[in-house]
N, C-alpha and C positions, 0 to 999 in steps of 0.2 A: 253841572247836572243839578236839576231841581231836586229838592229833598224828597218829594213824593216819589219821583222816579228812582232815587237812591234806595229809599226804604223798600219799594216794591221789588227792585232787583236783588237787594240783599235777602229779603224774605223769600222770594221765589227761588233764589239760589240755594238757600238753606233747605227749601222744601223739595228740591230736585231729588228724586229717588222713586223707586218702584212703589213703595208702600203708600206714598202720599200723592203721587201724580194721578192715579186713577180716580180717586174721589173728587179731584179738583175739576173734573170734566163735567160741565153742567148738562143735565138732561134737557133735551129740547122740550119736554113736556112738564118738567118739574118747576113749580113756582118757587122763587127764592124764599128762604126763611129769613124774615125780617126781625132783627133783635133790637130791643130798646136798650140803649145805653145812657144812664144818667151820669153826670160828672159833678165835680166840686168846683169847676172853673167857669169863669165868664166865657161867653161865646167867642170862639176863635182866639182865645188868649194865647200869646206866644208860648210855645213849648209845652204848656199844660193842656189847654183846649185843643191846640193843633195836634199835639201828640195823640190825644184820644181819637181825633178825627182820622189821623193817618193809620192808626191801628185798624179802624173800620175799613178804610180804603184798601189796606193791604189784605185783610181777611177776604174781602169781596173779590179782589183780583186773584188771590191764591186759590180760592175755592171755585173759580170759574163762574162766580155770580150766584152760587148756591146759598151763600150767606150775605146778607146786607145788614148794616148797622145804622139804625136811626138814632142820631145823637141828640141828647138834650143837655144844654148848658145848665150850670148851677141855677136853681130857682125856676126853671121852665116846667119841670114835672114834679120835682121834689126839692126841698131845701138843700143847698150845697153840702151840708154836713149830715144829711140823712140818706146818703147813697147806699150805705151798708144795709140800712133798714129796708130800703126799697127793693134790693135784690133778695134779701132774706124773705120778704113778704110776697115776692112775685110781682110787684108793681113794675119792675124792670128785670131784664134778663142779665144785664151787665152793668158794671160801674167802672169808672176811671176816677180814682181818688187817692187818698193817703190814709193808711191804716191807723195812724195815730189819732185821727179825728174820732175814732171809735173806742178809745181806751176805756171809756166809761162802761162799755159792754164787757170788755175783757182787757185788763191792763197789758196782757201779753201781746196784744195786737200792736202796741206802740213800737215794739222792738223791730217790726217789719217795715217801718218807714225810716226812722233814724233815732239814734240814741245819743244823748250828750256824751262827748268824748268817746264816741263809738267808731263805727266803720266808715272809711272812705267808700266811694262808689265801687271801686274795684274790690275792696275787701267785702263789701256787702254782697256783691254778686258771687264772690267765692264762697261765702257762708251759705247763701241760699241754694246755689247750684251744686256745691261739692262739700259742704260742711254740715249737711242735715237740716239747714234752715227751712227749706221749702216743706219738708215733711212735718216739721213742727208747726209751720204756718197752716198746713192742712188740719192739724189737730186743733189748733187754736180756733179755727173757723168752723170746725165740725158741728158744734152746737147751733150754729147760725145758718147752716145749709149753704155755705159758700165755698167755692174753690177759687183761690187767688193766685195770681202770677205776677212777677215783676214786669212792669210795662212802662218804663221810663225812669230816669234818674237826673236830678238837677245838679249833681256834683256838689262840691263844697259850697256852702252858702255863706253869705255875709252875716255879720253880727247884728246888723239892724240900723234903723234910722232913729235919730234922737234930736229933740228940739234944743237940747243943751249939751254941752260937753260932759262926758263921764270919764273922770280921771282916776277916781278912787272908789273903793267899795262903798263908802258912804253915799257917793253920787247915785249908786244903784238902789239904795234902800228907799222904799216908798214910791219908787217909779212904777207907773202903770204902763205895762207893755203887752202888746199882742204877741203871744207865743204859745202855740198848742203843744200837745204831747208831753213827754217827760221833761223836755226843756223848760216848759212852763212850771213844772214842779220844782225844778232847780232854782228858777227865779224866785219862787216863793220861799225857798229854803234860805236864800241870802237876803231876804227882807223886801223884795219887790212884789208887785202884784201882777199876775199873769192872766190874760184873757184869751179865750179861743174865739176867733172871729173868722168867718169865711172871707175869702179874698176880696169880694165885692163890698164887704162891710168895713174894710180897714181904713180907706181914705176918708169916708165920712166921720169915722170915730176919731181919726187923727185931727181932722179939721175942727171938730166940735170940742176937742179937749178931753174926750172920754178916755183917751190913752195919750201918754206922753211920748211913747216910742213904739216902734213896730219892727219886727223882722218879717220878711216875706220870702224871697229866694235869693236873688243876686242881681247884678247890674242890668241884665237884659230884661228881666221881668219887672224889676223895680222902676226902671225908666218908663216902662209902659204904663204903670199906675201913677206916675208923676209924684212920688213921695217927696221929691226935692222941692216941690212948691210949698211944703209945709215944714219939713225938717231938713236942715242943711248938714247935719253931722252924720257921717256914714262910717260905721265901724266894722273892723274885721279882726280876727276871723270869727266865723260863727261856730260857737262851741256846740250848739244844739243839733245841727244837721250837717255833719261833714260829708254826707253822701245820701241824700234822701231818695228812697225808692218810691216810685209811683206804682199804684197797684191796679191790675185788672181783676175785678171781682166777677165771678160767674155763678149764677144760680146752680147749686149742686145737683138738683134734679135734672136740669137741662144738661149739665156737664156729664152726668152719669148715663144720660140717654144717647150720648154721641158715640159713634163708632170710634175705636181706638185711633184709627187714622185721622179722624177729624179732631180728636183731642190733641194729637200731635200738631195738627194744622194750627189750632188756636195757640198752642204753646210756642210754636216757631214764630208766629206773627207777633206775639207778645214779646218774645226775646229780641226779635229784629227791631221792634219799636223801642225797647229798652236800650239797646245799643245805639241806635240812631239819635234818640232823644238826648242821651248823655253827650254825644258828640256835638250836637247842635248847641247845647248850653256852653260847652267849652269854646265853640267857634264864635258865639255871639256876645259873650260877656265882656271881652276885652274892649271892643269898639264902643259898647254901651257905657262902660266905665269911663272911657275917654270923653264921651259926650256929657256925662254927668258932671265931671270935674271941670272940663274946659269950656263947656257951653252954658252950664247951669250953676256953676260956682259951688258945687258940693265940696265939702271939706272932708277929706278922707282921713280917718284916724285908726289907731290900733289900740285894742284893749291893753291896759297895763298888766304887768305880770301879777300885781296884787289882785286885780279883779279876776284874772284867769285862773290863778291858783285857787282862789276861794271858790270859784265856780266848779273847778275840777274836784275839789274835796267834797263839795255838796253833791256833785253828780254821783260820786261813788256811793254815798249814802242813799240817794234817791233810787238808784238802780238796785241796790241791795234790798231796800224796802219793797220795791216793786216785785222782786223775786220771791218775796215771802207772802204775797197776797193769796195765792192758791197753788194747787199742784201744777197746773199748766204754766203759770208764770214762773214757777221754780225751774221747770224743765227748760223753758226758753232762756231764762237768765243764765243758768249754768252752761248751756250750750254756747250762748253768746259770749260769756266771759272767757270760757276755755278757748274759743276760736280767736277772740281778741288777743289773748296772750300770745298765741302763735303768729297771728297776722302782724302785730306791731313789730316784732323782731324782723320779719322779712321786709316789711315796708321801710323800716329804718335803714336796713342794709341796701335795699334796692332803690326805690323811688326817691326817698328822702335824701339818701346819700348822694345820689346822682344830681338832684336839684341843687344841693348845697355846692357841689363841685362845679356844676354848670355855671353857677353865678360868679365864679372866679374869672370867667372870660365873657367879655361883652362883644357881640356882633354888631 
């Protein structure tokens, strides 16, 4: 089954019910509402750009054509890292992006993408949907006139690409690395230099020597950008984004104008995309990693315990400092840490324990 068909069937299945089916019938006389969506991704980029496109396709199908999404890749209408501004100002109706790109506007927004040593994808969804996270997200975006929903997840990311081996903490010091969000603040805390670059800007910077290393996502996306042509050392695990949530940002005035049934339509389509996107990353990463190693000679490495412990200790301080920035950041930080304490115990007993035991038997 093609992914588009899968997403549509999942979304339409989720929408089946009396309250949502009636508005989905397109009036023979009503012109469709065309919504401008700006994104942070290159055109049709796997998982990111295609996820944004598939949300639009699902919304159009589920609404019976009443809503159509006109998609703009990063840079086509606005800069890839200005999507939040575009929706706030009304230049666009929607965005598909990552909230941590906008932590300069409010540091609390970074918590809704990924936090160093934070949530896995499953834990992040649990916090957002059932731990009060989405309500806090609404509060964090209230001053900017935006309603945001989870609309994709890359899952656990890799630690990044390096031109040289990194075996000790000293090897990290002075390193110039592309890493946005709070993860970049952690790099600075251990003596590295962190830069925030849009995806399309990474490869030129790596080739020019502007950066020595970069993280992006994982094997599927990293193969598409061809980082192996410049850097051969590929490290895991990624401390910075253990489950990065992609966001659908909606202009709040437009959101408030929607009937409740249509708000649920947008929500269901975003959730369906969130689920399917995460599944696709898990499906595509393994084969892509095999290609990187066996076809392109990439050297897979693992961060030493020395490096990871130092990063972890720095992460605690960076998060705590972020939580002191303002009242909103304090609320988000405290909620995040409380839920993390609860989630870690269950994940250790369930998923982590199972993975450890499963490794005892080889099929």
